[in-house]
C-alpha positions in Angstrom: 33.8 10.2 46.6 33.7 7.9 43.6 30.3 6.5 43.1 29.7 3.5 40.9 26.6 3.6 38.7 25.5 0.2 39.9 25.4 1.3 43.5 23.1 4.2 42.7 19.5 3.3 43.9 16.9 3.6 41.1 14.6 6.5 41.1 11.0 6.3 42.1 10.0 6.3 38.5 12.3 3.4 37.7 11.9 1.2 40.8 9.1 -1.4 40.9 6.4 -0.1 43.3 4.8 -2.4 46.0 1.6 -2.2 44.0 3.3 -4.1 41.1 2.2 -7.5 42.4 0.7 -10.5 40.7 -2.8 -9.6 41.8 -2.4 -6.0 40.6 -1.3 -7.2 37.1 -4.1 -9.7 36.9 -6.6 -7.0 37.9 -5.2 -4.4 35.5 -5.5 -6.8 32.6 -9.2 -7.7 33.2 -10.4 -5.4 30.3 -8.0 -7.2 28.0 -9.3 -10.5 29.4 -12.9 -9.7 28.5 -11.9 -8.5 25.1 -9.9 -11.5 24.3 -12.8 -13.7 25.5 -15.0 -12.3 22.7 -12.3 -12.5 20.0 -11.3 -16.1 21.1 -15.0 -17.1 20.9 -15.3 -15.6 17.4 -12.2 -17.3 16.1 -13.2 -20.7 17.5 -16.7 -20.5 16.0 -15.2 -19.5 12.6 -12.8 -22.5 12.8 -15.6 -25.0 13.5 -17.6 -23.4 10.7 -14.7 -24.1 8.3 -14.6 -27.8 9.3 -11.9 -27.7 12.0 -12.3 -30.4 14.7 -13.1 -28.9 18.1 -9.5 -29.6 19.4 -8.0 -27.5 16.6 -8.8 -24.0 17.8 -8.3 -25.0 21.4 -4.8 -26.3 20.7 -4.0 -23.1 18.7 -5.0 -21.0 21.7 -3.1 -23.1 24.1 0.1 -22.8 22.1 0.1 -19.2 21.1 -2.1 -16.1 21.6 -2.6 -14.3 18.3 -6.0 -13.4 17.1 -4.7 -12.3 13.7 -2.9 -15.5 12.7 -5.5 -17.8 14.3 -8.2 -15.9 12.5 -6.4 -16.3 9.2 -5.9 -20.0 9.8 -9.6 -20.4 10.7 -10.6 -18.6 7.5 -8.0 -20.1 5.1 -7.6 -23.7 6.3 -10.8 -25.5 5.4 -11.1 -29.0 6.7 -14.5 -29.6 5.0 -12.7 -30.4 1.7 -11.3 -33.5 3.3 -7.7 -32.6 2.6 -4.9 -31.2 4.8 -3.7 -27.9 3.5 -0.1 -27.0 2.8 1.3 -26.6 6.2 4.3 -24.7 4.9 2.0 -22.1 3.4 0.1 -21.7 6.6 3.3 -21.4 8.6 4.7 -18.7 6.4 1.4 -16.8 6.7 1.6 -17.0 10.5 5.2 -15.9 10.6 4.4 -12.8 8.4 1.4 -11.9 10.5 3.3 -12.2 13.8 6.5 -10.4 12.9 5.3 -7.4 14.7 5.7 -9.3 18.0 9.5 -9.0 17.6 9.2 -5.2 17.8 6.7 -5.4 20.6 9.0 -7.7 22.6 11.9 -5.2 22.1 9.7 -2.4 23.4 8.8 -4.4 26.4 12.4 -5.5 27.1 13.4 -1.9 27.5 10.8 -1.4 30.2 11.8 -4.5 32.3 13.7 -4.2 35.5 17.2 -5.6 36.0 16.0 -8.6 38.1 14.3 -10.4 35.1 16.7 -12.9 33.7 16.8 -14.8 30.4 14.4 -17.6 31.4 11.9 -15.3 32.9 12.0 -13.1 29.7 11.5 -16.2 27.6 8.4 -17.1 29.6 7.1 -13.5 29.3 7.7 -13.6 25.5 4.9 -16.2 25.3 2.4 -13.5 26.5 3.6 -10.7 24.3 0.5 -9.2 22.5 -0.4 -5.8 21.3 -2.6 -5.0 24.2 -0.4 -6.6 26.9 2.6 -4.7 25.9 0.7 -1.4 25.5 -0.6 -1.8 29.1 2.8 -2.8 30.5 4.8 0.1 29.0 2.1 2.6 30.0 2.5 1.8 33.7 4.0 4.6 35.9 6.5 2.1 37.4 8.9 -0.5 36.1 6.7 -3.7 35.9 8.1 -6.5 38.0 8.1 -10.1 36.8 5.2 -11.0 39.1 3.2 -8.1 37.8 3.7 -9.1 34.1 3.0 -12.7 35.0 -0.4 -11.7 36.4 -1.2 -9.4 33.5 -0.4 -12.0 30.9 -2.1 -14.9 32.8 -5.3 -12.8 33.0 -5.4 -12.1 29.2 -4.4 -15.7 28.4 -7.3 -17.1 30.5 -9.8 -14.8 28.8 -8.5 -15.9 25.3 -8.6 -19.6 26.1 -11.9 -19.5 27.9 -13.5 -17.8 24.9 -11.9 -20.3 22.5 -13.1 -23.4 24.5 -16.6 -22.0 24.8 -16.8 -21.0 21.2 -15.4 -24.3 19.9 -17.6 -26.6 22.0 -20.7 -24.3 21.7 -20.4 -24.3 17.9 -19.9 -28.0 17.8 -23.3 -28.5 19.6 -25.2 -26.0 17.5 -27.1 -27.4 14.4 -25.6 -26.6 11.0 -28.4 -24.2 10.0 -27.7 -22.1 13.2 -24.0 -22.4 12.9 -23.4 -21.2 9.3 -24.4 -17.5 9.9 -21.9 -17.3 12.7 -19.0 -17.6 10.2 -19.5 -14.0 9.3 -18.3 -13.0 12.8 -14.7 -13.6 11.7 -14.9 -11.1 8.9 -16.6 -8.6 11.3 -13.6 -9.0 13.6 -11.1 -8.1 10.9 -13.3 -5.2 9.9 -13.3 -4.0 13.5 -9.5 -4.1 13.5 -8.9 -2.4 10.2 -11.6 0.3 9.9 -10.6 2.4 13.0 -7.0 2.5 11.9 -7.9 3.3 8.3 -10.3 6.1 9.4 -7.6 7.8 11.4 -4.9 7.7 8.7 -5.1 8.3 5.0 -1.9 6.3 4.3 -3.4 3.4 6.3 -6.6 3.7 4.3 -4.6 3.7 1.0 -2.6 0.7 2.2 -5.7 -1.3 2.9 -7.3 -0.4 -0.4 -4.1 -1.1 -2.3 -3.7 -4.5 -0.6 -7.3 -5.4 -1.5 -6.8 -4.3 -5.1 -3.5 -6.2 -5.5 -5.1 -9.3 -4.0 -8.1 -9.1 -6.4 -5.7 -8.5 -9.3 -3.7 -11.6 -8.5 -6.9 -13.7 -8.6 -7.3 -12.8 -12.3 -4.0 -14.3 -13.3 -4.0 -17.5 -15.4 -4.2 -20.6 -13.3 -0.7 -21.7 -14.4 0.9 -18.7 -12.7 -1.7 -17.8 -10.1 -0.2 -18.1 -6.6 -2.1 -19.9 -3.9 -4.7 -17.8 -2.1 -2.8 -17.5 1.1 0.4 -16.6 -0.7 -1.4 -14.0 -2.8 -2.9 -12.4 0.3 0.6 -12.3 1.9 2.2 -10.9 -1.2 -0.4 -8.2 -1.7 -0.3 -7.1 2.0 3.5 -7.0 2.0 3.7 -5.1 -1.3 1.1 -2.6 -0.2 2.8 -2.0 3.1 6.2 -1.5 1.5 4.9 0.9 -1.1 3.1 3.0 1.5 6.1 3.0 3.8 8.2 4.3 0.9 5.8 7.0 -0.3 4.4 8.0 3.2 7.3 7.6 5.7 6.7 8.4 9.3 8.6 11.6 9.6 8.0 11.8 13.3 10.0 8.6 13.8 13.1 10.0 12.2 15.9 11.4 14.4 
């Protein structure tokens, strides 16, 4: 008998399980929710310390979930100077920092079931983050749309709740109590970079090289010195490219 591949029922490992419901996804992502709450709070406080109006970090969190780029904006865009920064420079920095989401979205797309069409995938793309994708692809079942929706909503609520509380809480604190909280942003980046650098010598070299290049660019004459955000972007890109060339991931090769 001729069997068509489309008529073959999916295996138990491929078919969505009954447990893959909205509530199950929401519950599975609660650890991410609590972690995002803390990071969102930190980023919002740092933004207010750097002169952002309260609505600025809240609007950023509502429109996209990216601790890396929002933290960079909070630290680099200083409204206390009374001037609006170069938006093109900020946009370029955000694009560079968020390029990894393209790869994460591709990894998640290969895990999705056949019933998730274009518009649903577009909606899920809004919630693509490192932790969300890692959780989704590690499930022993094909995550259904409702499961992913619950997962991403849970993490999104934690992120935005932390941002709102941090922004309004920082706005109410007196200046002498608020200023020391600005160091929390740098502590967040240290917490992200140090574990990865400790577990990999190439990663440690990449971090040190990027820092050295960034410092070196700051000593250039003012006439040819790039803006600080552009210098940071150039140093990070150059360090990553050099380390990728000299320390290729041999395990990733066919």
